PARO-765776 format. One record per residue: residue number from 0; residue in three letters; x, y, z of N, C-alpha, C in turn. Coordinates in steps of 0.001 Angstrom, whole numbers, always signed. Example, Ala and Ser with C-alpha at 12.3 -4.5 7.8 and 13.67 -1.06 7.14 Angstrom:
BEGIN
atom k:0, r:ALA, n_u:+13190, n_v:-5690, n_w:+7800, ca_u:+12300, ca_v:-4500, ca_w:+7800, c_u:+13200, c_v:-3300, c_w:+7800
atom k:1, r:SER, n_u:+12850, n_v:-2250, n_w:+7080, ca_u:+13670, ca_v:-1060, ca_w:+7140, c_u:+12900, c_v:+30, c_w:+7870
This chain:
BEGIN
atom k:0, r:MET, n_u:-46399, n_v:+5056, n_w:+31960, ca_u:-45909, ca_v:+5961, ca_w:+33281, c_u:-46600, c_v:+6684, c_w:+33818
atom k:1, r:ASP, n_u:-46794, n_v:+6943, n_w:+34963, ca_u:-47306, ca_v:+8084, ca_w:+35573, c_u:-46126, c_v:+8916, c_w:+35489
atom k:2, r:MET, n_u:-46640, n_v:+10205, n_w:+35591, ca_u:-45930, ca_v:+11524, ca_w:+35467, c_u:-46171, c_v:+12697, c_w:+36550
atom k:3, r:LYS, n_u:-45277, n_v:+13290, n_w:+37184, ca_u:-45515, ca_v:+14563, ca_w:+37881, c_u:-44855, c_v:+15732, c_w:+37403
atom k:4, r:ASP, n_u:-45438, n_v:+16863, n_w:+37898, ca_u:-44979, ca_v:+18236, ca_w:+37481, c_u:-44142, c_v:+18272, c_w:+38883
atom k:5, r:VAL, n_u:-42918, n_v:+18949, n_w:+38734, ca_u:-42314, ca_v:+19679, ca_w:+39923, c_u:-41873, c_v:+20960, c_w:+39988
atom k:6, r:GLU, n_u:-42520, n_v:+21776, n_w:+40679, ca_u:-42192, ca_v:+22919, ca_w:+40930, c_u:-41211, c_v:+23527, c_w:+41598
atom k:7, r:ILE, n_u:-40076, n_v:+24290, n_w:+41103, ca_u:-39073, ca_v:+24398, ca_w:+41738, c_u:-38387, c_v:+25793, c_w:+41861
atom k:8, r:LEU, n_u:-38054, n_v:+26380, n_w:+43097, ca_u:-37691, ca_v:+27627, ca_w:+43231, c_u:-36108, c_v:+27546, c_w:+42917
atom k:9, r:LEU, n_u:-35484, n_v:+28332, n_w:+41893, ca_u:-34228, ca_v:+28440, ca_w:+41616, c_u:-33710, c_v:+29764, c_w:+41962
atom k:10, r:GLY, n_u:-32377, n_v:+29924, n_w:+42042, ca_u:-31772, ca_v:+31176, ca_w:+42370, c_u:-31610, c_v:+31897, c_w:+40963
atom k:11, r:ASP, n_u:-31825, n_v:+33277, n_w:+40956, ca_u:-31736, ca_v:+33739, ca_w:+39291, c_u:-30452, c_v:+34280, c_w:+39506
atom k:12, r:ARG, n_u:-29474, n_v:+33243, n_w:+39250, ca_u:-28125, ca_v:+33607, ca_w:+39117, c_u:-27227, c_v:+32740, c_w:+38318
atom k:13, r:PRO, n_u:-26082, n_v:+32643, n_w:+37741, ca_u:-25484, ca_v:+31592, ca_w:+37083, c_u:-25256, c_v:+30533, c_w:+37745
atom k:14, r:GLY, n_u:-25363, n_v:+29274, n_w:+37339, ca_u:-25288, ca_v:+27891, ca_w:+38018, c_u:-26427, c_v:+27243, c_w:+38695
atom k:15, r:ALA, n_u:-27499, n_v:+28046, n_w:+38685, ca_u:-28584, ca_v:+27638, ca_w:+39606, c_u:-29179, c_v:+26351, c_w:+38880
atom k:16, r:LEU, n_u:-29394, n_v:+26796, n_w:+37570, ca_u:-30023, ca_v:+25322, ca_w:+36866, c_u:-28893, c_v:+24170, c_w:+36860
atom k:17, r:ALA, n_u:-27713, n_v:+24509, n_w:+36662, ca_u:-26632, ca_v:+23525, ca_w:+36611, c_u:-26577, c_v:+22793, c_w:+38053
atom k:18, r:ARG, n_u:-26881, n_v:+23537, n_w:+39023, ca_u:-26749, ca_v:+22746, ca_w:+40281, c_u:-27815, c_v:+21882, c_w:+40565
atom k:19, r:MET, n_u:-29070, n_v:+22092, n_w:+40052, ca_u:-30345, ca_v:+21407, ca_w:+40337, c_u:-30346, c_v:+20381, c_w:+39279
atom k:20, r:ALA, n_u:-29898, n_v:+20299, n_w:+38176, ca_u:-29850, ca_v:+19288, ca_w:+37334, c_u:-28686, c_v:+18217, c_w:+37636
atom k:21, r:GLY, n_u:-27656, n_v:+18830, n_w:+37972, ca_u:-26541, ca_v:+17994, ca_w:+38459, c_u:-26746, c_v:+17279, c_w:+39522
atom k:22, r:ALA, n_u:-27528, n_v:+17707, n_w:+40630, ca_u:-28203, ca_v:+16790, ca_w:+41909, c_u:-28935, c_v:+15683, c_w:+41515
atom k:23, r:LEU, n_u:-29917, n_v:+16073, n_w:+40134, ca_u:-30843, ca_v:+15159, ca_w:+39893, c_u:-30273, c_v:+13978, c_w:+39151
atom k:24, r:GLY, n_u:-29174, n_v:+14749, n_w:+38223, ca_u:-28216, ca_v:+13345, ca_w:+37391, c_u:-27517, c_v:+12579, c_w:+38291
atom k:25, r:ARG, n_u:-26849, n_v:+13067, n_w:+39403, ca_u:-26171, ca_v:+12149, ca_w:+40576, c_u:-27019, c_v:+11025, c_w:+40968
atom k:26, r:ALA, n_u:-28580, n_v:+11387, n_w:+41292, ca_u:-29313, ca_v:+10581, ca_w:+41752, c_u:-29904, c_v:+9509, c_w:+40854
atom k:27, r:GLY, n_u:-29536, n_v:+9733, n_w:+39430, ca_u:-30036, ca_v:+8894, ca_w:+38475, c_u:-31471, c_v:+9196, c_w:+38157
atom k:28, r:ILE, n_u:-32055, n_v:+10515, n_w:+38303, ca_u:-33187, ca_v:+11095, ca_w:+37940, c_u:-33294, c_v:+11743, c_w:+36582
atom k:29, r:SER, n_u:-34166, n_v:+11243, n_w:+35582, ca_u:-34248, ca_v:+11767, ca_w:+34433, c_u:-35304, c_v:+12914, c_w:+34279
atom k:30, r:ILE, n_u:-35020, n_v:+14113, n_w:+33672, ca_u:-35816, ca_v:+15212, ca_w:+33479, c_u:-36542, c_v:+14882, c_w:+32157
atom k:31, r:GLU, n_u:-37681, n_v:+14853, n_w:+32121, ca_u:-38579, ca_v:+14218, ca_w:+30886, c_u:-39151, c_v:+15531, c_w:+29947
atom k:32, r:GLY, n_u:-39099, n_v:+16683, n_w:+30815, ca_u:-39709, ca_v:+17868, ca_w:+29936, c_u:-39524, c_v:+18918, c_w:+31001
atom k:33, r:GLY, n_u:-39946, n_v:+20168, n_w:+30530, ca_u:-40141, ca_v:+21425, ca_w:+31373, c_u:-39343, c_v:+22410, c_w:+30733
atom k:34, r:GLY, n_u:-39118, n_v:+23274, n_w:+31728, ca_u:-38280, ca_v:+24555, ca_w:+31489, c_u:-38207, c_v:+25250, c_w:+32763
atom k:35, r:ALA, n_u:-37561, n_v:+26362, n_w:+32655, ca_u:-37460, ca_v:+27598, ca_w:+33796, c_u:-37403, c_v:+28832, c_w:+33365
atom k:36, r:TRP, n_u:-37951, n_v:+29706, n_w:+33953, ca_u:-38309, ca_v:+30976, ca_w:+33489, c_u:-37698, c_v:+31942, c_w:+34667
atom k:37, r:CYS, n_u:-37211, n_v:+33067, n_w:+34539, ca_u:-36992, ca_v:+34194, ca_w:+35458, c_u:-38148, c_v:+35473, c_w:+34963
atom k:38, r:PHE, n_u:-38562, n_v:+35857, n_w:+36242, ca_u:-39280, ca_v:+37062, ca_w:+36309, c_u:-39315, c_v:+37482, c_w:+37411
atom k:39, r:GLY, n_u:-39072, n_v:+39150, n_w:+37300, ca_u:-39274, ca_v:+39672, ca_w:+38708, c_u:-38130, c_v:+39344, c_w:+39566
atom k:40, r:GLY, n_u:-37207, n_v:+38845, n_w:+39377, ca_u:-36152, ca_v:+38393, ca_w:+40230, c_u:-36168, c_v:+37116, c_w:+40742
atom k:41, r:ARG, n_u:-37162, n_v:+36425, n_w:+40312, ca_u:-37272, ca_v:+35101, ca_w:+40834, c_u:-36911, c_v:+34155, c_w:+39708
atom k:42, r:ALA, n_u:-36456, n_v:+32870, n_w:+39603, ca_u:-36426, ca_v:+31889, ca_w:+38546, c_u:-37200, c_v:+30804, c_w:+39192
atom k:43, r:VAL, n_u:-38139, n_v:+30320, n_w:+38478, ca_u:-39138, ca_v:+29139, ca_w:+38700, c_u:-39016, c_v:+28216, c_w:+37952
atom k:44, r:ALA, n_u:-38780, n_v:+26820, n_w:+38155, ca_u:-38717, ca_v:+25861, ca_w:+37019, c_u:-39937, c_v:+24855, c_w:+37183
atom k:45, r:HIS, n_u:-40439, n_v:+24346, n_w:+36124, ca_u:-41323, ca_v:+23333, ca_w:+36173, c_u:-40928, c_v:+22309, c_w:+35365
atom k:46, r:PHE, n_u:-40715, n_v:+21205, n_w:+35773, ca_u:-39980, ca_v:+19845, ca_w:+35204, c_u:-40746, c_v:+18594, c_w:+35333
atom k:47, r:LEU, n_u:-41020, n_v:+17818, n_w:+34162, ca_u:-41516, ca_v:+16545, ca_w:+34280, c_u:-40792, c_v:+15437, c_w:+34808
atom k:48, r:PHE, n_u:-41301, n_v:+14517, n_w:+35607, ca_u:-40514, ca_v:+13307, ca_w:+36083, c_u:-41425, c_v:+12150, c_w:+36309
atom k:49, r:ASP, n_u:-40909, n_v:+11219, n_w:+36203, ca_u:-41409, ca_v:+9883, ca_w:+36580, c_u:-42148, c_v:+10273, c_w:+38150
atom k:50, r:ALA, n_u:-43316, n_v:+9582, n_w:+38065, ca_u:-44122, ca_v:+10109, ca_w:+39421, c_u:-43494, c_v:+9420, c_w:+40626
atom k:51, r:ALA, n_u:-42869, n_v:+8187, n_w:+40504, ca_u:-42256, ca_v:+7535, ca_w:+41503, c_u:-40967, c_v:+8218, c_w:+41957
atom k:52, r:ALA, n_u:-40365, n_v:+9089, n_w:+41247, ca_u:-38711, ca_v:+9537, ca_w:+41352, c_u:-38989, c_v:+10266, c_w:+42657
atom k:53, r:PRO, n_u:-37818, n_v:+10305, n_w:+43520, ca_u:-37722, ca_v:+10996, ca_w:+44808, c_u:-37143, c_v:+12463, c_w:+44663
atom k:54, r:VAL, n_u:-37544, n_v:+13212, n_w:+43662, ca_u:-37116, ca_v:+14599, ca_w:+43026, c_u:-37134, c_v:+15512, c_w:+44448
atom k:55, r:ALA, n_u:-38283, n_v:+15538, n_w:+45279, ca_u:-38259, ca_v:+16583, ca_w:+46291, c_u:-37247, c_v:+16079, c_w:+47357
atom k:56, r:GLN, n_u:-37028, n_v:+14967, n_w:+47659, ca_u:-36199, ca_v:+14383, ca_w:+48478, c_u:-34618, c_v:+14935, c_w:+47937
atom k:57, r:VAL, n_u:-34304, n_v:+14766, n_w:+46827, ca_u:-32887, ca_v:+14737, ca_w:+46557, c_u:-32491, c_v:+16177, c_w:+46380
atom k:58, r:LEU, n_u:-33700, n_v:+16982, n_w:+45802, ca_u:-33384, ca_v:+18492, ca_w:+45623, c_u:-33419, c_v:+19204, c_w:+47044
atom k:59, r:ARG, n_u:-34236, n_v:+18961, n_w:+48016, ca_u:-34255, ca_v:+19233, ca_w:+49718, c_u:-33052, c_v:+19066, c_w:+49885
atom k:60, r:ALA, n_u:-32354, n_v:+17848, n_w:+49951, ca_u:-31061, ca_v:+17525, ca_w:+50744, c_u:-30154, c_v:+18278, c_w:+49934
atom k:61, r:GLU, n_u:-30050, n_v:+19051, n_w:+48740, ca_u:-29136, ca_v:+19864, ca_w:+48085, c_u:-29437, c_v:+21364, c_w:+48525
atom k:62, r:GLY, n_u:-30258, n_v:+21428, n_w:+49337, ca_u:-30906, ca_v:+22769, ca_w:+49844, c_u:-31578, c_v:+23819, c_w:+48910
atom k:63, r:ILE, n_u:-32230, n_v:+23125, n_w:+47841, ca_u:-32920, ca_v:+23633, ca_w:+46677, c_u:-34446, c_v:+23659, c_w:+47239
atom k:64, r:THR, n_u:-35392, n_v:+24422, n_w:+47048, ca_u:-36595, ca_v:+24686, ca_w:+47416, c_u:-37651, c_v:+23942, c_w:+46281
atom k:65, r:VAL, n_u:-38210, n_v:+23177, n_w:+46869, ca_u:-39340, ca_v:+22370, ca_w:+45936, c_u:-40579, c_v:+23055, c_w:+46341
atom k:66, r:LEU, n_u:-41266, n_v:+23740, n_w:+45449, ca_u:-42588, ca_v:+24639, ca_w:+45848, c_u:-43736, c_v:+23293, c_w:+45519
atom k:67, r:ALA, n_u:-43834, n_v:+22769, n_w:+44935, ca_u:-44887, ca_v:+21676, ca_w:+44717, c_u:-44676, c_v:+20519, c_w:+43948
atom k:68, r:GLU, n_u:-45185, n_v:+19476, n_w:+44202, ca_u:-45615, ca_v:+18320, ca_w:+43106, c_u:-46812, c_v:+17941, c_w:+42808
atom k:69, r:GLN, n_u:-46979, n_v:+17759, n_w:+41485, ca_u:-48483, ca_v:+18258, ca_w:+41189, c_u:-48753, c_v:+16904, c_w:+40017
atom k:70, r:PRO, n_u:-50007, n_v:+16375, n_w:+39773, ca_u:-50090, ca_v:+15448, ca_w:+38735, c_u:-50402, c_v:+16361, c_w:+37404
atom k:71, r:VAL, n_u:-50094, n_v:+15430, n_w:+36354, ca_u:-50108, ca_v:+16186, ca_w:+34848, c_u:-51008, c_v:+15251, c_w:+34373
atom k:72, r:VAL, n_u:-51461, n_v:+16013, n_w:+33255, ca_u:-52336, ca_v:+15631, ca_w:+32136, c_u:-51517, c_v:+15875, c_w:+30837
atom k:73, r:THR, n_u:-51453, n_v:+14798, n_w:+30061, ca_u:-50643, ca_v:+14832, ca_w:+28775, c_u:-51742, c_v:+14654, c_w:+27769
atom k:74, r:LEU, n_u:-51416, n_v:+15290, n_w:+26436, ca_u:-52094, ca_v:+14869, ca_w:+25227, c_u:-51240, c_v:+15223, c_w:+23948
atom k:75, r:ARG, n_u:-51798, n_v:+14577, n_w:+22992, ca_u:-50955, ca_v:+14949, ca_w:+21749, c_u:-51494, c_v:+15876, c_w:+20798
atom k:76, r:LEU, n_u:-51053, n_v:+16838, n_w:+20299, ca_u:-51500, ca_v:+17787, ca_w:+19406, c_u:-51144, c_v:+17295, c_w:+18078
atom k:77, r:ASP, n_u:-51934, n_v:+17733, n_w:+17078, ca_u:-51603, ca_v:+17588, ca_w:+15792, c_u:-50891, c_v:+18533, c_w:+15104
atom k:78, r:GLN, n_u:-49649, n_v:+18510, n_w:+15159, ca_u:-48529, ca_v:+19843, ca_w:+15113, c_u:-48815, c_v:+20418, c_w:+13742
atom k:79, r:ALA, n_u:-49236, n_v:+19683, n_w:+12752, ca_u:-49353, ca_v:+20077, ca_w:+11450, c_u:-50616, c_v:+21038, c_w:+11126
atom k:80, r:ARG, n_u:-51386, n_v:+20908, n_w:+12060, ca_u:-52882, ca_v:+21705, ca_w:+12195, c_u:-52464, c_v:+22845, c_w:+13090
atom k:81, r:PRO, n_u:-52532, n_v:+24134, n_w:+12687, ca_u:-52557, ca_v:+25338, ca_w:+13393, c_u:-53745, c_v:+25576, c_w:+14371
atom k:82, r:GLY, n_u:-53600, n_v:+26084, n_w:+15205, ca_u:-54694, ca_v:+26235, ca_w:+16227, c_u:-54948, c_v:+25370, c_w:+17250
atom k:83, r:GLN, n_u:-54492, n_v:+24026, n_w:+17432, ca_u:-54494, ca_v:+23005, ca_w:+18307, c_u:-54398, c_v:+23254, c_w:+19618
atom k:84, r:LEU, n_u:-53458, n_v:+24112, n_w:+20223, ca_u:-53103, ca_v:+24574, ca_w:+21408, c_u:-54569, c_v:+25460, c_w:+22011
atom k:85, r:GLY, n_u:-54850, n_v:+26309, n_w:+21049, ca_u:-56060, ca_v:+27040, ca_w:+21425, c_u:-57178, c_v:+26387, c_w:+21587
atom k:86, r:ALA, n_u:-57534, n_v:+25230, n_w:+20826, ca_u:-58573, ca_v:+24399, ca_w:+20740, c_u:-58451, c_v:+23638, c_w:+22012
atom k:87, r:ALA, n_u:-57360, n_v:+22992, n_w:+22282, ca_u:-57378, ca_v:+22015, ca_w:+23554, c_u:-57582, c_v:+23005, c_w:+24853
atom k:88, r:ALA, n_u:-57049, n_v:+24275, n_w:+24771, ca_u:-57222, ca_v:+25018, ca_w:+26005, c_u:-58544, c_v:+25501, c_w:+26174
atom k:89, r:ALA, n_u:-59200, n_v:+25676, n_w:+25095, ca_u:-60650, ca_v:+26116, ca_w:+25040, c_u:-61456, c_v:+25007, c_w:+25514
atom k:90, r:ALA, n_u:-61307, n_v:+23891, n_w:+25215, ca_u:-61919, ca_v:+22894, ca_w:+25696, c_u:-61944, c_v:+22729, c_w:+27218
atom k:91, r:MET, n_u:-60889, n_v:+22878, n_w:+27837, ca_u:-60302, ca_v:+23012, ca_w:+29221, c_u:-61212, c_v:+23964, c_w:+29846
atom k:92, r:ALA, n_u:-61061, n_v:+25041, n_w:+29221, ca_u:-61779, ca_v:+26425, ca_w:+29684, c_u:-63392, c_v:+26200, c_w:+29645
atom k:93, r:ALA, n_u:-64060, n_v:+25342, n_w:+28906, ca_u:-65383, ca_v:+25045, ca_w:+28727, c_u:-65790, c_v:+24277, c_w:+30067
atom k:94, r:ALA, n_u:-65023, n_v:+23398, n_w:+30207, ca_u:-65152, ca_v:+22482, ca_w:+31307, c_u:-64945, c_v:+22975, c_w:+32660
atom k:95, r:GLY, n_u:-64496, n_v:+24528, n_w:+32716, ca_u:-64194, ca_v:+24956, ca_w:+33888, c_u:-62634, c_v:+24611, c_w:+34419
atom k:96, r:VAL, n_u:-61710, n_v:+24313, n_w:+33819, ca_u:-60456, ca_v:+23737, ca_w:+33986, c_u:-59401, c_v:+25143, c_w:+33883
atom k:97, r:ASN, n_u:-58703, n_v:+25465, n_w:+35103, ca_u:-57761, ca_v:+26442, ca_w:+34825, c_u:-56518, c_v:+26012, c_w:+34744
atom k:98, r:LEU, n_u:-55807, n_v:+26158, n_w:+33367, ca_u:-54468, ca_v:+25659, ca_w:+33350, c_u:-53427, c_v:+26473, c_w:+33830
atom k:99, r:ARG, n_u:-52702, n_v:+26030, n_w:+34842, ca_u:-51922, ca_v:+26620, ca_w:+35718, c_u:-50181, c_v:+26727, c_w:+34941
atom k:100, r:VAL, n_u:-50043, n_v:+25565, n_w:+34049, ca_u:-48762, ca_v:+25435, ca_w:+33686, c_u:-48748, c_v:+24515, c_w:+32435
atom k:101, r:GLN, n_u:-48240, n_v:+24981, n_w:+31319, ca_u:-48145, ca_v:+24134, ca_w:+29992, c_u:-46956, c_v:+24140, c_w:+29622
atom k:102, r:TYR, n_u:-46468, n_v:+22801, n_w:+29042, ca_u:-45081, ca_v:+23081, ca_w:+28471, c_u:-45296, c_v:+21308, c_w:+27634
atom k:103, r:SER, n_u:-44210, n_v:+21174, n_w:+26783, ca_u:-44159, ca_v:+19931, ca_w:+26284, c_u:-42833, c_v:+19121, c_w:+26793
atom k:104, r:ASP, n_u:-43086, n_v:+17782, n_w:+26462, ca_u:-42173, ca_v:+16759, ca_w:+26849, c_u:-41388, c_v:+16417, c_w:+25668
atom k:105, r:HIS, n_u:-40340, n_v:+15497, n_w:+26285, ca_u:-39329, ca_v:+15162, ca_w:+25149, c_u:-40084, c_v:+14091, c_w:+23862
atom k:106, r:ASP, n_u:-41139, n_v:+13667, n_w:+24353, ca_u:-41911, ca_v:+12576, ca_w:+23319, c_u:-43091, c_v:+13847, c_w:+22547
atom k:107, r:HIS, n_u:-42846, n_v:+15032, n_w:+22547, ca_u:-43670, ca_v:+16022, ca_w:+21906, c_u:-45132, c_v:+15763, c_w:+22230
atom k:108, r:ARG, n_u:-45657, n_v:+15760, n_w:+23617, ca_u:-46710, ca_v:+15704, ca_w:+24143, c_u:-46898, c_v:+16735, c_w:+24786
atom k:109, r:LEU, n_u:-48096, n_v:+17550, n_w:+24957, ca_u:-48142, ca_v:+18711, ca_w:+25585, c_u:-48870, c_v:+18189, c_w:+27139
atom k:110, r:VAL, n_u:-47898, n_v:+18841, n_w:+28118, ca_u:-47864, ca_v:+18670, ca_w:+29544, c_u:-48685, c_v:+19747, c_w:+30217
atom k:111, r:LEU, n_u:-49692, n_v:+19536, n_w:+30792, ca_u:-50756, ca_v:+20369, ca_w:+31593, c_u:-50853, c_v:+20290, c_w:+33032
atom k:112, r:VAL, n_u:-50427, n_v:+21146, n_w:+33749, ca_u:-50869, ca_v:+21250, ca_w:+35320, c_u:-52251, c_v:+22301, c_w:+35376
atom k:113, r:ALA, n_u:-53266, n_v:+21492, n_w:+36029, ca_u:-54446, ca_v:+22030, ca_w:+35880, c_u:-54997, c_v:+22108, c_w:+37317
atom k:114, r:ASP, n_u:-55884, n_v:+22985, n_w:+37776, ca_u:-56561, ca_v:+23232, ca_w:+38923, c_u:-57228, c_v:+21914, c_w:+39337
atom k:115, r:ASP, n_u:-57866, n_v:+21314, n_w:+38466, ca_u:-58766, ca_v:+20241, ca_w:+38662, c_u:-58248, c_v:+18994, c_w:+37820
atom k:116, r:PRO, n_u:-57315, n_v:+18236, n_w:+38066, ca_u:-56670, ca_v:+17109, ca_w:+37390, c_u:-57771, c_v:+16248, c_w:+36814
atom k:117, r:ALA, n_u:-58753, n_v:+15847, n_w:+37763, ca_u:-59555, ca_v:+14859, ca_w:+37061, c_u:-60280, c_v:+15241, c_w:+36098
atom k:118, r:THR, n_u:-60847, n_v:+16413, n_w:+36167, ca_u:-61534, ca_v:+17068, ca_w:+35223, c_u:-60580, c_v:+17217, c_w:+33856
atom k:119, r:ALA, n_u:-59345, n_v:+17762, n_w:+33782, ca_u:-58619, ca_v:+17785, ca_w:+32962, c_u:-58394, c_v:+16660, c_w:+32208
atom k:120, r:ALA, n_u:-58063, n_v:+15676, n_w:+33250, ca_u:-57844, ca_v:+14250, ca_w:+32477, c_u:-58936, c_v:+13689, c_w:+31350
atom k:121, r:ARG, n_u:-60332, n_v:+14080, n_w:+32182, ca_u:-61340, ca_v:+13381, ca_w:+31308, c_u:-61495, c_v:+14234, c_w:+30087
atom k:122, r:VAL, n_u:-61364, n_v:+15669, n_w:+30066, ca_u:-61146, ca_v:+16698, ca_w:+28909, c_u:-60261, c_v:+16014, c_w:+28075
atom k:123, r:ALA, n_u:-59158, n_v:+15756, n_w:+28275, ca_u:-58068, ca_v:+15237, ca_w:+27431, c_u:-58316, c_v:+13839, c_w:+26788
atom k:124, r:ALA, n_u:-58825, n_v:+13094, n_w:+27438, ca_u:-59139, ca_v:+11849, ca_w:+26970, c_u:-60246, c_v:+11828, c_w:+25923
atom k:125, r:GLU, n_u:-61165, n_v:+12894, n_w:+26110, ca_u:-62097, ca_v:+13035, ca_w:+25212, c_u:-61546, c_v:+13808, c_w:+23984
atom k:126, r:TRP, n_u:-60670, n_v:+14718, n_w:+24097, ca_u:-59906, ca_v:+15320, ca_w:+22967, c_u:-59245, c_v:+14350, c_w:+22180
atom k:127, r:MET, n_u:-58512, n_v:+13435, n_w:+22753, ca_u:-57739, ca_v:+12450, ca_w:+22087, c_u:-58716, c_v:+11350, c_w:+21232
atom k:128, r:ARG, n_u:-59967, n_v:+11058, n_w:+21872, ca_u:-60727, ca_v:+10479, ca_w:+21022, c_u:-61515, c_v:+10928, c_w:+19726
atom k:129, r:ARG, n_u:-61488, n_v:+12472, n_w:+19902, ca_u:-62034, ca_v:+13115, ca_w:+18866, c_u:-61093, c_v:+13491, c_w:+17664
atom k:130, r:ARG, n_u:-59676, n_v:+13254, n_w:+17888, ca_u:-58852, ca_v:+13452, ca_w:+17070, c_u:-59057, c_v:+12727, c_w:+15586
atom k:131, r:PRO, n_u:-58795, n_v:+13520, n_w:+14763, ca_u:-58923, ca_v:+12620, ca_w:+13343, c_u:-57889, c_v:+11600, c_w:+13350
atom k:132, r:GLY, n_u:-58400, n_v:+10448, n_w:+12490, ca_u:-57461, ca_v:+9568, ca_w:+12517, c_u:-57487, c_v:+8584, c_w:+13589
atom k:133, r:HIS, n_u:-57912, n_v:+8919, n_w:+14889, ca_u:-57935, ca_v:+8265, ca_w:+16016, c_u:-58907, c_v:+6947, c_w:+15988
atom k:134, r:PRO, n_u:-58314, n_v:+5976, n_w:+16335, ca_u:-59492, ca_v:+4753, ca_w:+16010, c_u:-60424, c_v:+4740, c_w:+17324
atom k:135, r:GLY, n_u:-61665, n_v:+4417, n_w:+16947, ca_u:-62789, ca_v:+4341, ca_w:+18043, c_u:-63285, c_v:+5939, c_w:+18288
């Protein structure tokens, strides 16, 4: 399934997240991962959705600001081996990819929003091929 990250501006007040999640639930749209953070009086959320889901349309109809919809790259880290995130991020940096957002989905995959999604996808595919125990 193709996925997308949706960046959402929420109010830094009680109920803002509930309002957003409620609107999506009523529309039958499932959140696959992500989170929300408050910083400097702003609350910004990044959530993962099926790429075909009309997230922006639903949220804008509720008066909620959608800042961006962006492609994502996912990869699976070996959680038993410390240093995996650092090594994966270093591989992206070596390829000149700037990681703008990082979080995990409900299937324990690392979700990345990058400034160069095509190069990030290539680096992620190579990362997955080099993993110990990966066939081929």
